[in-house]
TORDRENZA-63853 format. One line per field, with one value per residue (C-alpha): residue number from 1; residue in one letter; x, y, z. Coordinates in nm, 4 decimals, decimal comma. Example, Ala and Ser with C-alpha at 12.3 -4.5 7.8 and 13.67 -1.06 7.14 Angstrom:
<nodes>
pos	c(1|2) .
code	c(A|S) .
px	c(1,2300|1,3670) .
py	c(-0,4500|-0,1060) .
pz	c(0,7800|0,7140) .
</nodes>
This chain:
<nodes>
pos	c(1|2|3|4|5|6|7|8|9|10|11|12|13|14|15|16|17|18|19|20|21|22|23|24|25|26|27|28|29|30|31|32|33|34|35|36|37|38|39|40|41|42|43|44|45|46|47|48|49|50|51|52|53|54|55|56|57|58|59|60|61|62|63|64|65|66|67|68|69|70|71|72|73|74|75|76|77|78|79|80|81|82|83|84|85|86|87|88|89|90|91|92|93|94|95|96|97|98|99|100|101|102|103|104|105|106|107|108|109|110|111|112|113|114|115|116|117|118|119|120|121|122|123|124|125|126|127|128|129|130|131|132|133|134|135|136|137|138|139|140|141|142|143|144|145|146|147|148|149|150|151|152|153|154|155|156|157|158|159|160|161|162|163|164|165|166|167|168|169|170|171|172|173|174|175|176|177|178|179|180|181|182|183|184|185|186|187|188|189|190|191|192|193|194|195|196|197|198|199|200|201|202|203|204|205|206|207|208|209|210|211|212|213|214|215|216|217|218|219|220|221|222|223|224|225|226|227|228|229|230|231|232|233|234|235|236|237|238|239|240|241|242|243|244|245|246|247|248|249|250|251|252|253|254|255|256|257|258|259|260|261|262|263|264|265|266|267|268|269|270|271|272|273|274|275|276|277|278|279|280|281|282|283|284|285|286|287|288|289|290|291|292|293|294|295|296|297|298|299|300|301|302|303|304|305|306|307|308|309|310|311|312|313|314|315|316|317|318|319|320|321|322|323|324|325|326|327|328|329|330|331|332|333|334|335|336|337|338|339|340|341|342|343|344|345|346|347|348|349|350|351|352|353|354|355|356|357|358|359|360|361|362|363|364|365|366|367|368|369|370|371|372|373|374|375|376|377|378|379|380|381|382|383|384|385|386|387|388|389|390|391|392|393|394|395|396|397|398|399|400|401|402|403|404|405|406|407|408|409|410|411|412|413|414|415|416|417) .
code	c(M|S|L|F|V|M|K|F|G|G|S|S|V|G|D|T|E|R|M|Q|R|V|A|K|R|I|A|E|K|K|E|E|G|H|Q|C|V|V|V|V|S|A|M|G|D|T|T|D|D|L|I|D|S|A|K|R|L|S|D|N|L|P|A|R|E|M|D|M|L|M|T|T|G|E|Q|I|S|I|S|L|L|S|I|A|I|Q|A|I|G|H|E|A|V|S|F|T|G|W|Q|A|G|F|E|T|E|A|N|H|G|S|A|R|I|L|N|I|R|P|D|R|V|I|K|A|L|D|A|G|K|I|V|I|V|A|G|F|Q|G|M|S|E|D|G|E|I|T|T|L|G|R|G|G|S|D|T|T|A|V|A|L|A|A|A|I|K|A|D|A|C|E|I|Y|T|D|V|D|G|I|Y|S|T|D|P|R|I|V|K|C|A|R|K|L|P|S|I|S|Y|D|E|M|L|E|L|A|N|L|G|A|A|V|L|H|P|R|A|V|E|Y|A|K|H|N|S|V|R|L|I|V|R|S|S|F|T|Y|N|E|G|T|V|V|E|E|E|S|S|M|E|Q|G|V|V|V|S|G|I|A|Y|D|K|N|V|A|R|I|S|I|L|G|V|S|D|V|P|G|V|L|A|G|I|F|G|A|L|A|A|E|R|V|D|V|D|I|I|V|Q|S|G|S|Q|D|G|K|A|D|F|S|F|T|V|N|G|T|E|A|E|R|A|L|S|V|I|E|S|T|R|E|R|V|S|Y|R|E|L|T|S|E|T|D|L|V|K|V|S|I|V|G|A|G|M|V|S|H|P|G|V|A|A|E|M|F|R|V|I|S|D|Q|G|V|S|I|K|M|V|S|T|S|E|I|K|V|S|C|V|I|E|G|E|K|V|K|D|I|I|A|A|L|H|T|A|Y|N|L|D|T|Q|E|Q|A|F|V|G|G|P|Q|D|R|R) .
px	c(-2,8305|-2,7410|-2,9158|-2,9913|-3,1304|-3,2991|-3,3936|-3,6410|-3,6966|-4,0121|-3,9961|-3,9500|-4,2824|-4,4513|-4,7728|-4,9349|-4,7768|-4,4287|-4,5155|-4,6009|-4,2741|-4,0805|-4,2745|-4,1764|-3,8123|-3,8133|-3,9882|-3,7214|-3,4505|-3,6397|-3,6877|-3,3114|-3,2887|-3,2008|-3,3457|-3,4829|-3,5390|-3,6832|-3,6727|-3,9051|-3,9718|-4,3070|-4,4693|-4,3730|-4,4782|-4,6652|-4,4345|-4,4512|-4,8314|-4,8483|-4,6268|-4,8411|-5,1535|-4,9970|-4,8876|-5,2438|-5,3461|-5,0681|-4,7575|-4,6044|-4,5593|-4,4886|-4,1932|-4,3538|-4,6765|-4,4877|-4,3033|-4,6367|-4,7665|-4,4659|-4,4165|-4,7581|-4,6199|-4,3820|-4,6511|-4,8699|-4,5785|-4,4879|-4,8440|-4,9138|-4,5844|-4,6521|-4,9968|-4,8404|-4,5837|-4,8450|-5,0615|-4,7893|-4,7556|-4,4872|-4,5201|-4,4412|-4,4818|-4,4477|-4,2956|-4,2794|-3,9406|-4,0160|-4,1556|-3,8288|-3,6394|-3,5041|-3,4295|-3,3372|-3,2629|-3,5634|-3,4693|-3,7757|-3,7057|-3,3424|-3,3001|-2,9944|-3,0136|-2,8952|-2,9613|-3,1376|-3,3073|-3,4063|-3,5584|-3,8889|-3,7102|-3,4875|-3,7809|-3,9795|-3,6798|-3,6370|-4,0028|-3,9258|-4,0981|-3,9952|-3,9681|-4,0757|-3,9503|-4,0492|-3,7498|-3,6845|-3,8368|-3,7842|-3,8857|-3,7114|-3,6496|-3,9546|-4,1836|-4,1997|-4,2142|-3,9194|-3,7882|-3,4255|-3,4072|-3,3065|-3,1659|-3,3219|-3,4364|-3,0820|-2,9587|-3,2344|-3,1308|-2,7583|-2,8053|-3,0414|-2,7964|-2,5267|-2,7561|-2,8651|-2,5231|-2,6565|-2,4281|-2,5060|-2,7276|-2,8673|-2,9885|-3,2327|-3,2856|-3,3568|-2,9967|-2,8132|-2,5097|-2,2754|-2,1708|-1,8706|-2,1160|-2,4893|-2,6022|-2,8902|-2,6317|-2,3638|-2,5231|-2,1823|-2,1047|-1,9015|-2,0614|-1,8171|-1,8005|-1,6760|-1,5882|-1,4293|-1,6242|-1,4055|-1,4630|-1,8365|-1,8556|-1,6878|-1,9226|-2,2286|-2,1200|-2,0487|-2,3928|-2,4148|-2,7712|-2,7560|-2,6538|-2,6845|-2,3607|-2,4945|-2,5685|-2,2180|-2,0634|-2,2646|-2,1611|-1,7923|-1,7984|-1,9753|-1,8123|-2,1499|-2,1133|-2,3248|-2,4485|-2,6257|-2,8404|-3,1518|-3,5007|-3,5938|-3,3279|-3,1203|-2,7888|-2,4914|-2,4631|-2,1768|-2,0186|-1,9172|-1,6428|-1,3294|-1,0907|-1,1860|-0,9676|-0,8862|-0,9083|-0,5735|-0,5209|-0,8316|-0,7216|-1,0623|-1,3427|-1,6338|-1,7613|-2,0302|-2,2144|-2,4337|-2,6596|-2,7810|-2,4818|-2,4606|-2,1443|-2,1409|-1,8600|-1,7718|-1,5481|-1,3283|-1,3294|-1,0945|-0,8045|-0,7824|-0,7998|-1,1495|-1,3297|-1,3803|-1,4673|-1,7377|-1,8940|-1,8790|-1,9724|-2,2919|-2,3648|-2,3034|-2,5331|-2,8109|-2,7285|-2,6159|-2,3738|-2,0756|-1,8726|-1,5801|-1,4076|-1,1543|-0,9785|-0,7732|-0,4537|-0,4709|-0,4203|-0,4304|-0,5570|-0,8584|-0,9309|-1,1963|-1,3309|-1,5964|-1,7732|-2,0405|-2,3677|-2,6598|-2,8702|-3,1718|-2,9658|-2,8363|-3,0965|-3,0667|-2,6863|-2,6988|-2,9377|-2,7108|-2,4044|-2,5910|-2,6867|-2,3160|-2,2342|-2,2254|-1,9457|-1,7799|-1,6930|-1,7036|-1,7413|-1,9773|-2,1764|-2,2624|-2,4088|-2,4311|-2,6806|-2,7525|-2,3939|-2,2812|-2,0076|-1,8443|-1,6113|-1,3807|-1,3097|-1,0599|-0,8246|-0,5662|-0,5398|-0,2979|-0,0152|-0,0889|0,0185|-0,1640|-0,5151|-0,6390|-0,4675|-0,6554|-0,9845|-0,9061|-0,8160|-1,1419|-1,3513|-1,1526|-1,2006|-1,5769|-1,5332|-1,6324|-1,4532|-1,3774|-1,4975|-1,3698|-1,1593|-1,1405|-0,9110|-0,8332|-0,6222|-0,8993|-1,1094|-1,1013|-1,4098|-1,4701|-1,7553|-1,8738|-2,1752|-2,4222|-2,5130|-2,2688|-2,2550|-2,3733|-2,1152|-1,8424|-1,9339|-1,9342|-1,5983|-1,4430|-1,5754|-1,4008|-1,0816|-1,0340|-1,0965|-1,4200|-1,6379|-1,7567|-1,9284|-2,2215|-2,5324|-2,6099|-2,9374|-3,1832|-3,5103|-3,7416|-3,7777|-3,5188|-3,6033|-3,6697|-3,5321) .
py	c(-7,5342|-7,1670|-6,8569|-6,5903|-6,2401|-6,1518|-5,7889|-5,6963|-5,3352|-5,1590|-5,2494|-5,6186|-5,6239|-5,3532|-5,5471|-5,8793|-6,0599|-5,9526|-6,0301|-6,3877|-6,4186|-6,3019|-6,5473|-6,8293|-6,7174|-6,7224|-7,0600|-7,2077|-7,0905|-7,2448|-7,5730|-7,5913|-7,6327|-7,2780|-7,0476|-6,7253|-6,3780|-6,1392|-5,7583|-5,5671|-5,2084|-5,0505|-5,1569|-4,9542|-4,5910|-4,6357|-4,4063|-4,1296|-4,1594|-4,1289|-3,8190|-3,6634|-3,7255|-3,5540|-3,2553|-3,2089|-3,1600|-2,9315|-2,7424|-2,8060|-3,1799|-3,2803|-3,5224|-3,7506|-3,7898|-3,8456|-4,1366|-4,2771|-4,2444|-4,3713|-4,6884|-4,8104|-4,8789|-5,1469|-5,2957|-5,3526|-5,5243|-5,7603|-5,8765|-5,9369|-6,1193|-6,3384|-6,4210|-6,5031|-6,7368|-6,9138|-6,9564|-7,1747|-7,3984|-7,2459|-7,1080|-6,7376|-6,4586|-6,0825|-5,8345|-5,4574|-5,3032|-5,2579|-5,6116|-5,7350|-5,5496|-5,2375|-4,9664|-4,6284|-4,2674|-4,0401|-3,8410|-3,8655|-3,9134|-4,0210|-4,2162|-4,4336|-4,7848|-4,8018|-5,1671|-5,4764|-5,7345|-6,0022|-6,2459|-6,2845|-6,3291|-6,6044|-6,7764|-6,7807|-6,9181|-7,1937|-7,2815|-7,3345|-7,0218|-6,7762|-6,4375|-6,1210|-5,7924|-5,4380|-5,2361|-4,8675|-4,8480|-4,8911|-4,7505|-4,5041|-4,5648|-4,3539|-4,5645|-4,3389|-4,4950|-4,3801|-4,4196|-4,4699|-4,2311|-4,2975|-4,6483|-4,7554|-5,0970|-5,1865|-5,0807|-5,2838|-5,5952|-5,5628|-5,4739|-5,7673|-6,0013|-5,8902|-5,9282|-6,2850|-6,3837|-6,4680|-6,6422|-6,3785|-6,0805|-6,0840|-5,7526|-5,8197|-5,5307|-5,4537|-5,5095|-5,8394|-5,7086|-5,4133|-5,2704|-5,0606|-4,7754|-4,7184|-4,9798|-4,7528|-4,5107|-4,7523|-5,0709|-5,2405|-5,1817|-5,4556|-5,6606|-5,7065|-6,0574|-5,9029|-5,5642|-5,4578|-5,2824|-4,9717|-4,9503|-5,0106|-4,7503|-4,4926|-4,5739|-4,5577|-4,2250|-4,0864|-4,1551|-4,5244|-4,6093|-4,9893|-4,9858|-4,7147|-4,5980|-4,6643|-5,0253|-5,0741|-4,9142|-5,1486|-5,4492|-5,3561|-5,2891|-5,6184|-5,8304|-5,9087|-6,0850|-5,8860|-6,0220|-5,7947|-5,9802|-5,9441|-6,0333|-6,0829|-6,3429|-6,6188|-6,4739|-6,4751|-6,1451|-5,9385|-6,0208|-5,7295|-5,8430|-5,7289|-5,7974|-5,8620|-6,0257|-5,7401|-5,8317|-5,8117|-5,4753|-5,3128|-5,0013|-4,8315|-5,0558|-4,8195|-4,4803|-4,3059|-3,9790|-3,7528|-3,5263|-3,3088|-3,1044|-2,7388|-2,5327|-2,2562|-2,0002|-1,7637|-1,4830|-1,2448|-1,4350|-1,3144|-1,5595|-1,6041|-1,9166|-2,0458|-1,9011|-2,2311|-2,4043|-2,1460|-2,1815|-2,5593|-2,6033|-2,4100|-2,6243|-2,9444|-2,8275|-2,7937|-3,1395|-3,0009|-3,2523|-3,0883|-3,2738|-3,1235|-2,8206|-2,6051|-2,2980|-2,0516|-1,8908|-1,5945|-1,2418|-0,9250|-1,1327|-1,2545|-1,5955|-1,7496|-2,0991|-2,3154|-2,6346|-2,8639|-2,9849|-3,1842|-2,9626|-2,9974|-2,8537|-2,5446|-2,2945|-2,4170|-2,4027|-2,0431|-1,9498|-2,1058|-1,9206|-1,5901|-1,6446|-1,6556|-1,3159|-1,1409|-1,3767|-1,4404|-1,1561|-1,2171|-1,0030|-1,2127|-1,5367|-1,7081|-2,0398|-2,2501|-2,5349|-2,8117|-2,9364|-3,2993|-3,4845|-3,7558|-3,9972|-4,2861|-4,5505|-4,8338|-4,9954|-5,0268|-4,6491|-4,6093|-4,7804|-4,6391|-4,2779|-4,0835|-4,2089|-3,8629|-3,6998|-3,9360|-3,8369|-3,4671|-3,5288|-3,7126|-3,4362|-3,1701|-3,3530|-3,3184|-2,9406|-2,9298|-2,7322|-2,8834|-2,6653|-2,8645|-3,1772|-3,4140|-3,7167|-4,0048|-4,3190|-4,4988|-4,2242|-3,9022|-3,6783|-3,3838|-3,1331|-3,0204|-2,8741|-3,1487|-3,1123|-3,3761|-3,6061|-3,9159|-3,8615|-3,8107|-4,1274|-4,3326|-4,1821|-4,2513|-4,6067|-4,6632|-4,4816|-4,7089|-5,0266|-5,1160|-5,1784|-5,5355|-5,7137|-5,8191|-5,6110|-5,5254|-5,6577|-5,4109|-5,5686|-5,2915|-4,9436|-4,8502|-4,9219|-4,6067|-4,7248) .
pz	c(0,5465|0,5010|0,6308|0,3693|0,3953|0,0639|-0,0071|-0,2817|-0,3856|-0,4924|-0,8617|-0,7766|-0,5883|-0,7958|-0,8639|-0,7721|-1,0662|-0,9620|-0,6015|-0,7016|-0,8947|-0,5873|-0,3677|-0,6045|-0,5936|-0,2134|-0,2037|-0,4323|-0,1905|0,0997|-0,0922|-0,1422|0,2345|0,3343|0,5984|0,4525|0,5911|0,3342|0,3497|0,1165|0,0157|-0,0616|-0,3884|-0,6952|-0,6621|-0,3330|-0,1359|-0,3975|-0,4024|-0,0219|-0,0271|-0,3023|-0,0945|0,2058|-0,0057|-0,1275|0,2360|0,3562|0,2514|0,5938|0,6418|1,0055|1,0152|1,2735|1,0800|0,7541|0,9185|1,0346|0,6784|0,4864|0,6909|0,5770|0,2280|0,3542|0,5763|0,2710|0,0943|0,3777|0,4366|0,0666|0,0176|0,3196|0,1777|-0,1622|-0,0034|0,2078|-0,1021|-0,2608|0,0422|0,2686|0,6194|0,6390|0,8905|0,8422|1,0878|1,0881|1,1577|1,5274|1,5593|1,4091|1,6832|1,5101|1,7666|1,6168|1,6929|1,7364|1,4247|1,1994|0,8292|0,8560|1,1788|1,2324|1,3738|1,7343|1,8114|1,6775|1,8994|1,6454|1,8977|1,7117|1,3800|1,5182|1,6912|1,3648|1,1732|1,4317|1,3758|1,0061|0,8788|0,6091|0,7778|0,5920|0,7406|0,6451|0,5324|0,5929|0,9440|1,3154|1,6525|1,8823|2,2516|2,3392|2,1179|1,8107|1,4638|1,2536|0,8989|0,7985|0,5046|0,1471|0,0962|0,4237|0,3017|0,1907|0,5347|0,7042|0,5126|0,5815|0,9483|0,9986|0,8220|1,0663|1,3685|1,2858|1,1462|0,8005|0,5524|0,2891|0,2193|-0,1342|-0,2775|-0,5634|-0,8028|-1,1688|-1,2858|-1,2492|-1,0660|-1,0254|-1,3601|-1,4594|-1,5142|-1,5489|-1,8062|-1,9035|-2,0464|-2,1681|-2,3037|-2,3296|-1,9607|-1,7925|-1,5138|-1,2269|-1,0757|-0,7514|-0,6051|-0,2768|-0,0025|-0,0456|-0,4224|-0,3802|-0,1043|-0,3282|-0,6184|-0,3913|-0,2403|-0,5860|-0,7283|-0,8263|-0,7235|-0,6928|-0,3243|-0,0640|0,1072|0,4582|0,3666|0,2268|0,5359|0,7582|0,5492|0,5657|0,9393|1,0135|0,7364|0,5780|0,2422|-0,0050|-0,3373|-0,5862|-0,8396|-1,0520|-0,9357|-1,3028|-1,3992|-1,2426|-1,3663|-1,1336|-0,9519|-0,8118|-0,4766|-0,2555|-0,0195|0,1618|-0,1243|-0,4851|-0,7476|-0,9847|-1,3504|-1,5262|-1,6932|-1,5420|-1,3547|-1,3281|-1,1979|-1,2351|-1,3462|-1,1411|-1,1754|-0,9654|-1,1711|-0,8840|-0,7683|-0,6680|-0,6173|-0,3576|-0,3543|-0,0700|-0,1939|0,0024|0,3306|0,6044|0,6105|0,9884|1,2091|1,2802|0,9800|0,7972|1,1240|1,1838|0,8395|0,8105|1,1744|1,1067|0,8005|0,9989|1,2781|1,0195|0,8734|0,5365|0,3829|0,2145|-0,0463|-0,2405|-0,0832|-0,2719|-0,1246|-0,3263|-0,2060|0,0285|-0,1026|0,1089|0,3978|0,2006|0,0454|-0,1786|-0,1399|-0,2996|-0,1987|-0,3384|-0,1885|-0,3188|-0,5426|-0,3132|-0,0253|-0,2093|-0,0852|0,2735|0,2586|0,1329|0,4136|0,6761|0,5448|0,5346|0,8987|0,9931|0,8412|1,1793|1,2822|0,9439|0,7105|0,3338|0,0209|-0,1909|-0,1820|-0,5116|-0,6212|-0,9351|-0,9779|-1,2299|-1,2241|-1,2516|-1,0670|-1,2773|-1,0979|-1,1811|-0,9148|-0,9002|-0,6505|-0,9310|-0,9729|-0,6834|-0,8747|-1,2214|-1,2842|-1,5520|-1,4745|-1,3741|-1,6722|-1,9052|-1,7436|-1,7872|-2,1535|-2,2255|-2,0690|-2,2565|-2,5872|-2,5330|-2,5099|-2,1431|-1,8703|-1,5304|-1,2416|-0,9421|-0,8832|-0,5870|-0,5558|-0,3229|-0,3613|-0,5484|-0,7102|-0,9110|-0,9297|-1,1622|-1,1345|-1,4769|-1,6539|-1,7395|-2,1062|-2,2334|-1,9317|-2,1219|-2,3960|-2,1362|-1,9455|-2,2669|-2,3728|-2,0311|-2,0408|-2,3738|-2,2691|-1,9678|-2,1726|-1,9960|-2,3036|-2,3614|-2,6493|-2,4302|-2,3719|-2,0105|-1,8648|-1,7145|-1,6089|-1,4970|-1,3509|-1,0908|-0,7259|-0,5283|-0,1960) .
</nodes>
């Protein structure tokens, strides 16, 4: 007997028919002799509908009340799925995040998990029941309902797998594994039988939407065996583990992209100690995540530097920087939105010179200029204008010999969290 945590996203339980198919899938796992804990997201567009309803009532949405509202979506899913499983002859019980023992920070909208006390989950498993847990939610130490932010259901599943020492955590989605790039763009994308935590973490951070970075970080830290597979087929998925067997001749494992990037440039900054600390300290205090940072050489005691943020954070980042002007002197503050970050990732890159040069050549051949570059041992990222991003991704995929003869499987609309 093995213990599995199975996570199903919003598209997998998007209507009653899909809910019944998921219930059958879980029942089959149970009938094979395994213990099953299931984590589910809200059905389909439920969360978006709840947010729209709130926006029709107010332009100022209180974070606490939004957490109260948004957690109801998962509660609908867990109760319906439990009913569907019981209807086909298996015992099941549903738990909210706090009933399952998730203790979090008090930060509404993006709380981090502090501790998990899975006593009720373990007791229900020992009683032979299938346990259904609401993803994306928990409770703070002072009894406030919280949500975990984007990708919260993935994080719920991985954290729970670590807490109950599950043999594996299976993430069911609309694609049947991790692909070398988005199979919606490149139909001949290569499905990876396995990928390392570090490669997957880079891809997730760089825009690959199959797994959330926080979930991958949690899996790596706690050595949770992750398997990404389709809820629409029984195809073998992709295993995310500490070390993956790299296919011979494959230097780049994957190509990711983020279509919502903004570049902010601060020109004529006094080149003295503490200036950058002051600016980026202010951004960090306001929880603005900064990505690529590039500083030019100093001239006449002044320097220019640029950095990227998520496009939705651009206005807030500009406001924060403007608020530092009394402490930090600069000549001009500019921004550029609607940019795209394209990245290549692969553990084999470290021992193969020329990988970055090939990427620059491919982008140049498409007539596109590179605005910023960031590198590490296993990735190269380029910030570009977005008009030709699909052509560039397809060209990179071919250039790094990732094309296959098979057509990638995509089974439904992408899960939202």
